[in-house]
LOGU-107280 format. One record per residue: residue in one letter; residue number from 0; y negated, z, x negated of N, C-alpha, C in turn. Coordinates in steps of 0.1 Angstrom, whole numbers, plus 5000, padded with zeros to 4 digits. Last residue first. Layout:
N
PT res   n nnorth  nup neast canorth caup caeast cnorth  cup ceast
PT   A NUM      Y    Z     X       Y    Z      X      Y    Z     X
...
# end
This chain:
231
PT res   n nnorth  nup neast canorth caup caeast cnorth  cup ceast
PT   X 230   4372 8676  5938    4381 8687   5935   4394 8683  5935
PT   X 229   4354 8652  5922    4361 8654   5933   4371 8667  5930
PT   X 228   4323 8659  5901    4339 8657   5903   4344 8658  5918
PT   X 227   4293 8644  5908    4300 8654   5906   4315 8650  5908
PT   X 226   4276 8622  5912    4279 8625   5900   4290 8634  5897
PT   X 225   4268 8619  5938    4258 8626   5929   4265 8627  5915
PT   X 224   4292 8605  5949    4280 8598   5945   4270 8605  5939
PT   X 223   4319 8621  5932    4311 8619   5943   4300 8610  5941
PT   X 222   4346 8607  5911    4335 8612   5915   4329 8610  5927
PT   X 221   4375 8607  5893    4369 8603   5904   4358 8612  5909
PT   X 220   4372 8596  5856    4380 8601   5869   4373 8597  5882
PT   X 219   4362 8580  5838    4364 8594   5834   4372 8603  5847
PT   X 218   4358 8554  5843    4367 8557   5833   4370 8573  5832
PT   X 217   4355 8559  5881    4350 8554   5868   4360 8558  5857
PT   X 216   4353 8557  5914    4364 8557   5902   4359 8550  5891
PT   X 215   4336 8571  5938    4337 8563   5928   4345 8566  5916
PT   X 214   4339 8573  5971    4344 8578   5959   4342 8569  5949
PT   X 213   4318 8584  6001    4320 8575   5990   4328 8585  5979
PT   X 212   4340 8598  6029    4326 8593   6023   4327 8584  6011
PT   X 211   4366 8618  6026    4354 8612   6034   4343 8610  6028
PT   X 210   4394 8612  6005    4380 8620   6008   4373 8612  6016
PT   X 209   4417 8603  5999    4415 8601   6014   4400 8611  6016
PT   X 208   4427 8582  5969    4421 8596   5979   4417 8593  5992
PT   X 207   4444 8575  5941    4440 8571   5955   4436 8586  5960
PT   X 206   4432 8573  5908    4440 8581   5918   4434 8578  5931
PT   X 205   4427 8561  5876    4429 8558   5890   4438 8568  5898
PT   X 204   4429 8561  5850    4424 8573   5856   4424 8572  5871
PT   X 203   4436 8534  5842    4445 8544   5840   4443 8556  5848
PT   X 202   4415 8521  5853    4431 8517   5859   4437 8528  5856
PT   X 201   4391 8532  5840    4393 8531   5856   4407 8528  5858
PT   X 200   4400 8522  5814    4399 8538   5817   4400 8539  5832
PT   X 199   4398 8496  5815    4411 8502   5812   4412 8516  5815
PT   X 198   4369 8493  5820    4380 8489   5831   4393 8493  5828
PT   X 197   4361 8504  5797    4357 8512   5809   4366 8507  5818
PT   X 196   4368 8487  5778    4374 8499   5775   4368 8507  5789
PT   X 195   4354 8463  5786    4369 8463   5787   4374 8479  5787
PT   X 194   4328 8470  5782    4331 8467   5795   4346 8469  5797
PT   X 193   4328 8476  5754    4326 8486   5763   4330 8485  5775
PT   X 192   4330 8448  5745    4340 8459   5742   4339 8472  5753
PT   X 191   4306 8438  5756    4319 8434   5758   4331 8442  5757
PT   X 190   4288 8455  5740    4288 8456   5754   4303 8451  5761
PT   X 189   4291 8446  5714    4294 8460   5718   4297 8463  5733
PT   X 188   4286 8418  5717    4297 8421   5713   4303 8438  5718
PT   X 187   4258 8422  5723    4266 8417   5732   4281 8421  5731
PT   X 186   4250 8434  5699    4249 8442   5711   4258 8436  5722
PT   X 185   4253 8412  5682    4260 8426   5681   4260 8435  5691
PT   X 184   4236 8394  5693    4250 8391   5693   4258 8404  5692
PT   X 183   4213 8407  5691    4215 8403   5704   4229 8401  5704
PT   X 182   4211 8404  5660    4210 8413   5667   4213 8415  5681
PT   X 181   4212 8372  5660    4225 8383   5653   4224 8396  5658
PT   X 180   4188 8367  5670    4202 8361   5676   4213 8370  5671
PT   X 179   4170 8378  5653    4172 8381   5668   4183 8379  5673
PT   X 178   4176 8362  5630    4178 8377   5629   4179 8382  5643
PT   X 177   4172 8336  5638    4184 8340   5634   4185 8354  5634
PT   X 176   4150 8335  5667    4151 8336   5652   4166 8339  5650
PT   X 175   4149 8309  5694    4150 8323   5688   4154 8326  5674
PT   X 174   4131 8290  5715    4134 8293   5701   4136 8307  5700
PT   X 173   4144 8285  5749    4134 8288   5740   4138 8291  5726
PT   X 172   4165 8285  5766    4160 8274   5761   4150 8274  5751
PT   X 171   4154 8312  5790    4164 8303   5782   4159 8291  5777
PT   X 170   4135 8325  5804    4133 8325   5791   4145 8317  5782
PT   X 169   4142 8325  5832    4133 8314   5826   4129 8315  5812
PT   X 168   4176 8326  5840    4165 8334   5831   4155 8321  5829
PT   X 167   4210 8330  5851    4195 8327   5853   4186 8334  5847
PT   X 166   4230 8334  5820    4228 8337   5832   4214 8332  5838
PT   X 165   4251 8321  5798    4239 8324   5799   4236 8325  5818
PT   X 164   4282 8332  5777    4276 8326   5791   4261 8331  5792
PT   X 163   4300 8324  5752    4287 8331   5755   4284 8323  5770
PT   X 162   4323 8311  5740    4325 8323   5751   4313 8328  5756
PT   X 161   4305 8279  5740    4316 8289   5733   4321 8299  5746
PT   X 160   4280 8283  5760    4284 8277   5745   4294 8287  5740
PT   X 159   4267 8274  5792    4278 8282   5783   4278 8274  5769
PT   X 158   4248 8281  5820    4249 8272   5807   4260 8282  5798
PT   X 157   4245 8298  5842    4238 8283   5843   4239 8276  5830
PT   X 156   4262 8319  5861    4264 8312   5848   4256 8300  5851
PT   X 155   4245 8337  5888    4256 8334   5882   4252 8326  5867
PT   X 154   4216 8359  5890    4226 8351   5896   4237 8348  5885
PT   X 153   4212 8393  5879    4207 8382   5888   4217 8373  5891
PT   X 152   4223 8415  5868    4214 8416   5878   4209 8407  5885
PT   X 151   4261 8411  5869    4248 8408   5863   4235 8412  5873
PT   X 150   4291 8428  5866    4281 8425   5874   4267 8425  5868
PT   X 149   4310 8437  5850    4305 8421   5846   4293 8419  5857
PT   X 148   4326 8459  5854    4318 8458   5841   4310 8443  5839
PT   X 147   4348 8443  5875    4347 8455   5868   4338 8450  5855
PT   X 146   4334 8416  5895    4346 8422   5887   4340 8434  5880
PT   X 145   4310 8389  5889    4314 8398   5896   4327 8406  5888
PT   X 144   4292 8364  5884    4289 8377   5883   4297 8386  5892
PT   X 143   4314 8341  5866    4307 8344   5880   4304 8361  5876
PT   X 142   4330 8326  5848    4316 8331   5845   4307 8340  5856
PT   X 141   4355 8318  5851    4345 8309   5859   4330 8315  5854
PT   X 140   4376 8312  5826    4370 8321   5832   4357 8314  5839
PT   X 139   4396 8298  5812    4395 8294   5826   4384 8305  5832
PT   X 138   4400 8313  5786    4395 8299   5788   4390 8295  5802
PT   X 137   4384 8346  5790    4395 8337   5793   4387 8321  5793
PT   X 136   4359 8357  5780    4370 8356   5771   4383 8347  5775
PT   X 135   4326 8356  5781    4338 8352   5791   4350 8349  5780
PT   X 134   4298 8377  5779    4310 8370   5772   4321 8367  5785
PT   X 133   4262 8370  5786    4274 8378   5789   4288 8371  5781
PT   X 132   4225 8371  5788    4240 8367   5783   4253 8376  5788
PT   X 131   4199 8376  5791    4207 8368   5801   4220 8367  5796
PT   X 130   4209 8409  5787    4207 8399   5796   4197 8389  5791
PT   X 129   4213 8430  5769    4219 8418   5766   4218 8405  5775
PT   X 128   4199 8453  5777    4198 8449   5766   4202 8434  5762
PT   X 127   4215 8455  5804    4198 8451   5801   4196 8445  5790
PT   X 126   4238 8463  5795    4236 8452   5801   4223 8445  5805
PT   X 125   4235 8486  5783    4237 8475   5775   4237 8462  5781
PT   X 124   4204 8505  5798    4217 8501   5796   4220 8488  5787
PT   X 123   4177 8518  5781    4181 8511   5789   4197 8506  5786
PT   X 122   4162 8535  5764    4174 8540   5768   4180 8530  5781
PT   X 121   4138 8523  5758    4146 8528   5749   4161 8532  5752
PT   X 120   4132 8517  5787    4132 8506   5779   4141 8512  5767
PT   X 119   4123 8531  5811    4134 8534   5803   4139 8525  5790
PT   X 118   4106 8515  5823    4101 8529   5821   4112 8536  5811
PT   X 117   4098 8482  5819    4108 8490   5822   4102 8505  5816
PT   X 116   4069 8466  5838    4076 8471   5824   4088 8481  5828
PT   X 115   4050 8436  5849    4057 8450   5849   4064 8454  5836
PT   X 114   4040 8415  5842    4037 8418   5855   4043 8432  5858
PT   X 113   4024 8416  5807    4035 8412   5815   4033 8419  5830
PT   X 112   3994 8399  5794    4000 8414   5802   4010 8409  5809
PT   X 111   4002 8371  5775    3994 8382   5781   4002 8393  5787
PT   X 110   4018 8351  5766    4017 8362   5757   4008 8373  5763
PT   X 109   4028 8337  5786    4017 8331   5777   4014 8339  5766
PT   X 108   4044 8343  5806    4050 8339   5793   4039 8335  5781
PT   X 107   4036 8349  5830    4037 8333   5829   4042 8330  5814
PT   X 106   4030 8372  5843    4043 8371   5837   4046 8354  5835
PT   X 105   4005 8384  5849    4010 8372   5857   4024 8368  5855
PT   X 104   3999 8420  5851    4001 8409   5844   4007 8398  5854
PT   X 103   4000 8446  5862    3988 8435   5867   3989 8422  5861
PT   X 102   4030 8461  5872    4018 8461   5865   4010 8452  5870
PT   X 101   4056 8482  5885    4050 8470   5885   4035 8472  5875
PT   X 100   4085 8494  5866    4071 8496   5870   4061 8485  5871
PT   X  99   4118 8499  5871    4108 8489   5869   4094 8493  5874
PT   X  98   4136 8520  5878    4130 8521   5866   4120 8510  5860
PT   X  97   4150 8509  5898    4140 8521   5902   4133 8524  5889
PT   X  96   4150 8476  5907    4154 8486   5898   4145 8500  5898
PT   X  95   4144 8467  5940    4142 8465   5926   4150 8478  5919
PT   X  94   4148 8474  5967    4161 8467   5962   4158 8465  5947
PT   X  93   4127 8487  5979    4126 8472   5981   4139 8466  5972
PT   X  92   4130 8513  5974    4132 8509   5988   4132 8494  5989
PT   X  91   4149 8511  5944    4138 8515   5950   4139 8509  5964
PT   X  90   4181 8520  5926    4172 8512   5933   4162 8517  5938
PT   X  89   4200 8526  5898    4194 8532   5910   4182 8522  5913
PT   X  88   4226 8508  5884    4214 8516   5883   4207 8517  5897
PT   X  87   4260 8517  5895    4250 8506   5893   4235 8514  5892
PT   X  86   4294 8521  5886    4280 8527   5888   4269 8516  5887
PT   X  85   4324 8510  5900    4313 8512   5890   4301 8518  5895
PT   X  84   4342 8512  5921    4349 8513   5909   4335 8511  5897
PT   X  83   4347 8527  5953    4341 8517   5946   4345 8521  5929
PT   X  82   4358 8533  5987    4360 8536   5973   4355 8521  5966
PT   X  81   4340 8544  6015    4348 8538   6008   4351 8541  5994
PT   X  80   4309 8543  6033    4321 8550   6030   4330 8540  6021
PT   X  79   4275 8553  6041    4284 8545   6036   4297 8550  6031
PT   X  78   4269 8572  6074    4266 8565   6061   4277 8556  6054
PT   X  77   4286 8581  6096    4276 8592   6087   4270 8586  6074
PT   X  76   4300 8560  6104    4293 8566   6111   4282 8577  6106
PT   X  75   4298 8534  6075    4306 8541   6085   4295 8551  6095
PT   X  74   4301 8505  6058    4289 8514   6068   4299 8523  6076
PT   X  73   4316 8502  6028    4314 8497   6044   4306 8508  6050
PT   X  72   4323 8491  5995    4319 8501   6002   4316 8495  6018
PT   X  71   4328 8470  5978    4337 8477   5983   4334 8488  5995
PT   X  70   4299 8470  5962    4309 8463   5962   4320 8473  5967
PT   X  69   4275 8488  5954    4279 8486   5970   4292 8481  5972
PT   X  68   4283 8515  5929    4282 8500   5931   4285 8497  5947
PT   X  67   4265 8545  5937    4278 8538   5935   4277 8523  5939
PT   X  66   4239 8548  5914    4244 8548   5928   4257 8543  5925
PT   X  65   4216 8566  5889    4225 8556   5892   4233 8560  5907
PT   X  64   4195 8581  5885    4196 8570   5876   4208 8562  5881
PT   X  63   4191 8601  5906    4179 8593   5901   4182 8581  5891
PT   X  62   4217 8612  5907    4213 8601   5918   4200 8594  5916
PT   X  61   4216 8629  5883    4224 8618   5882   4221 8606  5894
PT   X  60   4181 8636  5879    4193 8639   5881   4201 8627  5882
PT   X  59   4160 8635  5848    4163 8631   5860   4177 8637  5866
PT   X  58   4152 8650  5825    4143 8647   5834   4148 8643  5848
PT   X  57   4170 8656  5804    4168 8667   5812   4155 8666  5826
PT   X  56   4191 8626  5810    4186 8637   5801   4182 8650  5807
PT   X  55   4193 8600  5821    4188 8612   5828   4183 8624  5820
PT   X  54   4203 8583  5800    4189 8582   5808   4186 8594  5815
PT   X  53   4226 8599  5793    4217 8594   5785   4204 8594  5790
PT   X  52   4242 8597  5819    4239 8607   5816   4226 8607  5803
PT   X  51   4245 8568  5820    4236 8577   5833   4232 8590  5825
PT   X  50   4259 8562  5798    4245 8559   5799   4237 8565  5810
PT   X  49   4285 8574  5805    4276 8583   5795   4261 8575  5793
PT   X  48   4291 8556  5827    4287 8572   5831   4280 8575  5816
PT   X  47   4271 8526  5824    4283 8534   5822   4281 8547  5825
PT   X  46   4260 8501  5848    4257 8515   5839   4269 8521  5838
PT   X  45   4252 8470  5862    4263 8481   5858   4257 8491  5847
PT   X  44   4228 8463  5883    4230 8463   5870   4240 8475  5867
PT   X  43   4218 8448  5911    4231 8455   5907   4233 8454  5893
PT   X  42   4194 8451  5936    4195 8448   5921   4207 8458  5917
PT   X  41   4198 8434  5967    4199 8447   5959   4201 8443  5944
PT   X  40   4176 8413  5978    4190 8419   5980   4188 8431  5974
PT   X  39   4150 8402  5973    4154 8402   5989   4170 8410  5990
PT   X  38   4152 8405  5945    4148 8392   5952   4156 8392  5965
PT   X  37   4154 8429  5929    4163 8427   5939   4162 8413  5943
PT   X  36   4144 8427  5893    4142 8430   5909   4155 8425  5917
PT   X  35   4146 8425  5867    4147 8439   5872   4144 8441  5887
PT   X  34   4145 8398  5862    4161 8406   5859   4160 8419  5866
PT   X  33   4118 8396  5864    4127 8389   5873   4141 8395  5873
PT   X  32   4101 8402  5842    4105 8412   5851   4115 8409  5862
PT   X  31   4092 8386  5823    4086 8384   5835   4092 8391  5847
PT   X  30   4092 8384  5796    4087 8399   5801   4082 8395  5817
PT   X  29   4102 8365  5782    4091 8361   5787   4083 8373  5794
PT   X  28   4126 8365  5756    4123 8370   5768   4107 8369  5771
PT   X  27   4142 8336  5746    4131 8344   5742   4126 8351  5755
PT   X  26   4167 8315  5734    4161 8324   5745   4151 8332  5739
PT   X  25   4195 8292  5733    4180 8295   5731   4176 8307  5741
PT   X  24   4221 8279  5728    4214 8282   5741   4200 8284  5740
PT   X  23   4222 8281  5701    4222 8270   5705   4215 8269  5721
PT   X  22   4218 8310  5696    4208 8300   5692   4210 8287  5697
PT   X  21   4242 8318  5708    4230 8323   5714   4219 8313  5708
PT   X  20   4261 8306  5690    4260 8303   5706   4249 8305  5712
PT   X  19   4255 8322  5668    4254 8307   5669   4254 8301  5681
PT   X  18   4263 8348  5675    4246 8343   5672   4246 8329  5672
PT   X  17   4290 8344  5679    4282 8346   5689   4266 8342  5687
PT   X  16   4294 8338  5650    4296 8328   5659   4290 8330  5674
PT   X  15   4289 8364  5639    4281 8352   5635   4282 8339  5645
PT   X  14   4306 8381  5651    4293 8384   5655   4284 8370  5651
PT   X  13   4335 8374  5665    4327 8371   5652   4313 8371  5656
PT   X  12   4357 8396  5679    4346 8386   5682   4339 8386  5670
PT   X  11   4376 8415  5680    4377 8405   5670   4367 8396  5671
PT   X  10   4372 8427  5704    4369 8435   5689   4369 8429  5679
PT   X   9   4380 8410  5721    4368 8413   5721   4365 8421  5709
PT   X   8   4408 8410  5717    4400 8397   5714   4386 8402  5711
PT   X   7   4415 8435  5725    4418 8432   5713   4408 8417  5708
PT   X   6   4408 8433  5751    4400 8443   5743   4402 8439  5729
PT   X   5   4426 8415  5763    4413 8410   5761   4404 8417  5751
PT   X   4   4450 8429  5759    4446 8418   5750   4433 8413  5749
PT   X   3   4443 8450  5777    4446 8453   5762   4443 8443  5754
PT   X   2   4443 8433  5803    4430 8441   5798   4433 8444  5783
PT   X   1   4459 8403  5798    4458 8416   5802   4447 8423  5794
PT   X   0   4452 8369  5811    4452 8379   5799   4450 8396  5803
# end
């Protein structure tokens, strides 16, 4: 399916049907913090350019919020080099999300103190708002965590209901109210539409470059790792 056809399909998604699927799978966030961590690797949560600016506000620089998605980059003599097509949330030295703050809780989901918290919770990207769910519009969609705008913070698909995919999360299978399911469904639809709009923008604005170092091609054009435009 071409991107424009997928976008049309995404815009026609029925929120009630998405909510039905979410209810069927079941979910309640246990505040375990697992989706914010790199688990020995790198936390890779996609963030859109406008989301970077919204998170940054007047407090952060672009690099504080986002980094070039590492997929497609290689190690050069002076550091990473190559072209990539997405931004990922910034990470700390351990590979965890830079906006995850460790706490004192045990994260056992019993209603006690959580093990940590998101310090930008109110401005968190759509991928974080909708985790552990994503939408696969293709009938033969494998639901894997790769490709433009579909990178999930953790592992691959573990359950499916219609077009809704559920990724690894200890909160799956728990009861969810209809109200919460519908709110999550609306946000999931918004994210799906935004991902496709971003992918189309990347495709339409792509221009080859031989610039040394790293170049990020996003829906707005070609940028350097600090978010500045290429000349």
